[in-house]
Each structure stands twice: as C-alpha cells, then as structure tokens.
C-alpha positions in Angstrom: -7.9 4.4 39.0 -6.4 6.4 36.3 -6.6 10.2 35.6 -8.8 10.6 32.6 -7.0 12.5 29.7 -7.4 13.3 25.9 -5.2 14.9 23.4 -6.2 15.7 19.9 -4.5 17.3 16.7 -5.9 19.2 13.7 -3.6 18.0 11.1 0.1 18.8 10.2 1.1 21.1 7.3 -0.9 22.8 4.6 -4.6 23.7 5.4 -6.6 26.4 7.0 -4.9 28.7 9.2 -3.3 27.0 12.3 -5.0 29.3 14.9 -8.3 28.6 13.4 -7.7 24.9 13.5 -6.5 25.1 17.1 -9.5 27.1 18.3 -11.8 24.5 16.6 -10.1 21.7 18.4 -11.3 23.1 21.7 -14.9 21.7 21.4 -13.7 18.4 20.7 -11.5 18.3 23.7 -14.4 19.6 25.7 -16.7 16.8 24.4 -14.2 14.2 25.2 -13.5 15.7 28.7 -17.2 15.7 29.6 -17.5 12.0 28.6 -14.5 11.0 30.6 -15.4 13.0 33.6 -18.7 11.3 33.6 -17.3 7.9 33.8 -17.4 7.1 30.0 -14.9 5.1 28.1 -11.9 5.9 26.2 -13.5 4.7 23.1 -16.6 6.8 23.4 -14.5 9.9 24.2 -12.1 9.5 21.3 -14.9 8.7 18.9 -17.3 11.5 19.8 -14.4 14.0 19.9 -13.3 12.7 16.4 -16.9 13.0 15.2 -16.9 16.6 16.0 -13.9 17.2 14.0 -15.2 15.3 11.1 -18.3 17.6 11.2 -16.2 20.7 11.1 -15.4 21.8 7.4 -12.1 23.4 8.7 -10.4 20.0 9.0 -9.5 17.5 6.3 -11.8 14.7 7.5 -15.5 14.0 7.1 -17.2 17.2 5.9 -14.0 19.0 5.2 -12.3 16.2 3.1 -10.3 17.4 0.0 -11.3 16.6 -3.4 -9.2 13.9 -5.3 -8.0 14.5 -8.8 -11.1 12.7 -10.3 -13.3 15.0 -8.4 -14.4 12.3 -5.8 -14.3 12.8 -2.0 -13.2 9.7 -0.1 -12.9 9.3 3.6 -10.7 7.0 5.7 -10.6 6.4 9.4 -9.3 4.0 12.0 -9.9 3.0 15.7 -7.6 1.0 17.9 -7.7 0.2 21.6 -5.1 -0.8 24.1 -6.7 -4.2 24.5 -5.8 -5.3 21.0 -9.0 -4.4 19.0 -8.9 -2.7 15.8 -11.3 -1.2 13.1 -10.4 0.8 9.8 -12.2 1.8 6.6 -10.7 3.1 3.5 -12.0 5.1 0.5 -15.6 5.5 1.5 -18.0 7.5 -0.6 -21.0 9.5 0.9 -19.6 8.9 4.5 -19.1 11.9 6.6 -18.3 10.0 9.9 -16.1 7.0 9.0 -15.0 6.8 12.6 -18.4 5.5 13.6 -18.1 2.5 11.4 -14.8 1.7 12.8 -16.5 1.2 16.3 -18.6 -1.5 14.8 -15.8 -3.3 13.3 -13.8 -3.5 16.8 -15.8 -6.8 17.7 -16.2 -8.3 14.2 -14.2 -11.2 12.7 -12.9 -8.8 10.1 -11.3 -5.6 11.1 -11.0 -3.6 7.9 -13.2 -2.7 4.9 -12.7 -0.6 1.7 -14.6 1.1 -1.0 -18.1 0.3 -2.1 -18.2 -2.9 0.0 -17.4 -0.9 3.0 -20.4 1.5 2.3 -22.7 -1.5 1.7 -21.6 -2.9 5.1 -22.4 0.3 6.8 -25.6 0.8 5.1 -26.7 -2.7 6.5 -26.0 -1.4 10.0 -27.7 1.8 9.6 -24.8 4.3 9.6 -25.3 7.8 8.1 -25.0 8.1 4.3 -24.8 11.5 3.0 -23.2 13.6 0.2 -19.8 14.9 1.1 -19.1 17.9 -1.0 -15.6 18.4 0.3 -13.2 21.3 -0.2 -10.9 21.7 -3.4 -7.2 21.7 -2.9 -5.2 24.8 -3.0 -4.2 26.0 -6.7 -0.9 24.7 -8.0 1.9 27.1 -8.0 4.4 27.0 -10.9 5.1 24.0 -13.4 6.6 21.1 -11.6 6.6 18.7 -14.4 5.6 15.1 -13.8 5.9 15.1 -10.1 2.8 17.0 -9.3 2.3 20.0 -7.1 4.9 21.3 -4.8 5.0 19.8 -1.5 3.8 22.9 0.1 0.6 22.8 -1.9 -0.3 19.2 -0.9 -3.0 19.1 1.9 -2.3 15.9 3.9 -3.6 16.8 7.2 -5.9 14.6 9.1 -7.5 14.6 12.7 -6.6 12.5 15.5 -7.8 11.9 19.0 -6.3 9.6 21.9 -8.2 9.2 25.1 -7.6 7.5 28.4 -10.4 6.7 30.8 -10.6 6.3 34.5 -9.9 2.5 34.2 -6.7 3.2 32.4 -8.1 2.0 28.9 -6.7 3.9 25.9 -8.2 4.4 22.5 -7.0 6.1 19.4 -9.3 7.4 16.6 -8.0 8.9 13.4 -9.9 10.2 10.3 -9.0 11.7 7.2 -10.2 13.0 3.7 -6.9 11.7 2.1 -4.4 13.9 0.4 -5.1 16.5 -2.3 -3.7 16.0 -5.8 -4.0 12.3 -5.3 -5.9 9.7 -7.3 -9.1 8.1 -5.9 -7.4 4.8 -5.4 -4.7 6.3 -3.2 -4.3 4.8 0.3 -2.6 7.0 2.9 -1.4 6.2 6.4 -4.8 6.8 8.5 -6.1 3.4 8.0 -3.0 1.4 8.0 -2.0 0.1 11.5 1.5 1.0 12.6 1.6 3.8 10.2 -1.0 6.4 10.9 -1.5 5.1 14.4 -0.5 2.4 16.9 -2.0 1.4 20.3 -0.8 -1.4 22.5 -1.6 -1.8 26.3 -1.1 1.7 27.8 0.9 3.6 25.0 -0.9 5.2 21.9 0.6 7.2 19.1 -1.3 9.1 16.2 0.4 10.5 13.1 -0.5 13.2 10.6 0.9 14.8 7.5 2.2 13.2 4.3 0.9 9.8 4.3 3.4 8.1 2.1 6.4 9.3 4.3 4.5 8.1 7.4 3.7 4.7 5.9 7.2 4.1 4.5 8.8 4.9 8.0 6.1 2.9 9.9 6.4 5.9 12.0 3.7 5.4 14.8 5.0 1.8 15.5 8.6 3.0 15.7 7.7 5.8 18.1 5.6 3.6 20.0 8.4 1.1 20.5 10.8 3.9 21.3 8.4 5.1 24.2 7.9 1.6 25.4 11.7 0.9 25.7 12.3 4.0 27.6 9.9 3.1 30.4 9.3 6.7 31.0 5.8 7.9 30.2 6.5 11.7 31.2 5.6 14.4 28.6 9.3 15.1 27.9 9.9 11.5 27.2 7.0 11.2 24.7 8.2 14.5 23.0 11.8 13.1 22.8 10.5 9.8 21.2 8.3 11.5 18.7 11.1 14.0 17.7 13.3 11.1 17.3 10.9 9.6 15.0 10.6 12.6 12.9 14.5 13.3 12.8 15.5 9.8 11.9 12.6 8.5 9.7 11.1 11.5 7.9 12.9 13.5 5.2 13.1 17.3 6.1 11.0 18.2 3.2 7.9 16.1 4.2 5.6 17.7 6.7 4.6 15.3 9.5 3.3 15.4 13.2 2.5 13.1 16.1 0.6 13.0 19.3 1.1 10.6 22.1 -0.7 9.5 25.3 0.3 6.9 27.8 -1.2 5.1 30.9 -0.2 8.0 33.0 0.7 11.7 32.5 -0.8 14.1 30.1 -0.7 13.8 26.2 1.5 15.8 24.0 2.4 16.6 20.5 5.5 17.2 18.1 5.7 18.3 14.4 8.2 19.5 11.9 5.5 22.0 10.6 2.5 23.7 11.8 0.2 21.4 13.7 -2.4 22.5 16.2 -2.9 20.2 19.2 -4.4 20.4 22.5 -4.5 18.3 25.6 -6.4 17.9 28.9 -6.0 15.6 32.0 -8.1 15.5 35.1 -6.7 17.0 38.1 -7.2 13.9 40.2 
C-alpha cells in the first residue's frame, strides 16, 4: 500500500498576490486529501482539486481565465495517468471546467480535442456549458514596439494538481486560461504532453509559466527523465531535477515553475519566480 499524497500549484509569475493564491490552494488540497483518505482514486482527487481551482477567479483557469487579444476567453486542460492514459482539450469556449472533459477522453480512441469540435463533443456528453467572463490582463507598461508587452506584464500562470492514491496510482491534472496578450489561436504548454505535464508509471511532473518557453524545452519530459535516471524519489532529488530543468533549459527572463510527485515521498515545487504551491502526504 502506498501513502496517499497530493501536490498543487497556483501558477508561476504575474497574477494576483502570491499569498492570496497560496491561501486559496488550501481548499483544493483539502478536497484531494479527503478523497484520498476515503480510499478514492488519484484521478478523482486530482480532478476534483483542479475543478475547485478552476472555479476560483483568483487563478488563471476556468472562471478566472485571462481575456485574449480579441476579447475571447478560451480554456485548455489536460489529464494524464501513470498507466498510460491521456486526455487534453484546447481553446474551448464557454467551458469553465475543461478538466472534467479530459476525464471522459481517458478511455476514448481519441485523446485530444480542440475548439468548437471539442465543445460539441462535450455537449453531447452533458458537460457544463456556461459563459466564462474571465479577467482582463494587466495594463501594458511603456512602448515595447512590435514584440508586445513586457514579460512581467504577461500572465501565463496555470493551475496543476498531482495526486497519488493508496494503490500507488498517480494522475496529473492541469488547467489554464492561456496567456494574456496572446491571440485566440495560440496554444500553450498545458495541453501538450511532455511540455506542460508528463506522467509515466510512478513519476509525474507539471509545469507552469510562459508556455512558449516550456514547450520549446519540452520541460516536463526532460525533468521526468532526470528524476527517473536518478532512481531517487526524495523531495531533495525532485527539487534538484526541477532546478536543473529550469537552469539548463529556460532563459532567465522567462518565469517558470514545476511541481513533481513520485510513487513514494511527498510532492514538492521549484520556480524561478513567485509560485505558490502546497503538498500533503498521509502519515501512514
């Protein structure tokens, strides 16, 4: 029997106050903890904790998703399990809880959907459809020519949850409203396997921050491989692997963070900027 555990982050970089985001992570951890202590699955714990974060306007996911340059609000999400199943959705309108749709994709022949087609698929299965007002991005500061706003003004935070149940199963759920000051067609790291997340057997990694930097680096997959090669699942080893990934594959001006959880030990997080995260592990 494994010791149930859960770790969650509230996004790296610009966004609402870090202390507020950290405080608002606590209910999500409690929801996941209660499910795991009652014998629930890693999938259920990660998803329900993630939905709670999607429903909190403090976070750039679901209800709190940022508005794109054309005024639209589009949500992305992903869910991957240690036994090789995967589901992800991209650029969904009127979808405050895209993580729930990912659950249904785990056992489908297809594992990814995007845009209006994804919404129609969700409608056919009774998933909640509701207007997502979102939140406007921060005002731009200064004239930066053709390259857009200064990096500090880009909101690229997401939410991510990794859970381990008493059977040793691991699941990672990630959700995002995308990145501010980006067009409606932009795809970030959250729905892309190996970039915003990677889970295989008893190791799971979830990333947050500037999606383009995370995607180019294939950051979650690289960090996952580093942890696997070390054969050490202690918190210190996880932190060292995540720090290695940021130091060696992310430019210093890109705000990025990671969380990780393995088949044993407590989850942990590392970032090169503000990133609230919390972890819990059962006593026995």
